[in-house]
C-alpha positions in Angstrom: -0.2 7.3 6.3 -3.7 6.7 5.1 -6.3 9.0 7.5 -8.3 5.9 7.5 -5.4 3.4 9.2 -5.5 3.7 13.1 -2.1 2.1 14.6 -1.7 1.4 18.1 -3.6 -1.9 18.2 -3.6 -4.8 20.5 -0.4 -7.2 20.9 2.2 -4.3 21.4 1.5 -3.0 18.1 5.5 -3.3 16.9 6.1 -1.6 13.8 3.1 -0.6 11.2 0.5 -2.9 12.9 -3.3 -1.6 12.8 -6.5 -1.4 10.9 -7.4 0.2 7.8 -11.2 0.9 8.2 -12.6 0.0 5.2 -16.7 0.3 4.8 -19.5 1.1 2.1 -19.4 4.4 3.0 -15.5 5.1 2.1 -14.8 1.8 0.1 -14.7 4.6 -3.0 -11.6 6.3 -1.4 -9.5 3.3 -2.2 -10.3 2.8 -6.1 -6.8 4.0 -6.4 -5.3 1.1 -5.3 -7.1 -1.3 -7.6 -4.8 -3.4 -9.7 -4.6 -1.4 -13.6 -3.6 -4.6 -15.2 -5.1 -8.3 -15.5 -2.0 -9.7 -13.3 -0.3 -9.0 -10.1 2.8 -9.7 -11.7 2.1 -7.2 -14.4 1.0 -4.8 -12.3 4.3 -5.2 -10.0 6.3 -4.9 -13.1 4.9 -1.9 -14.3 5.4 -0.2 -11.0 8.9 -1.1 -11.1 9.2 0.4 -14.3 7.9 3.7 -13.7 9.7 3.8 -10.4 13.2 2.5 -11.1 15.4 5.5 -11.8 13.8 6.6 -8.4 15.3 3.5 -6.8 18.6 4.1 -4.7 20.8 1.3 -4.1 22.8 1.2 -1.3 26.2 -0.2 -0.5 26.1 -2.7 2.1 
């Protein structure tokens, strides 16, 4: 979990509900999450190809 994420927010906090505290003084810490391709679709496909060998499908 990112160190700037604070969980335990209001409304019962089920799961990973919380806040990510982004501000001018720390915005550069999030540069690694910028899209590397021109479209979201291209970014998703690129990430899938990169991680496809790590995906383990379970029998359900």
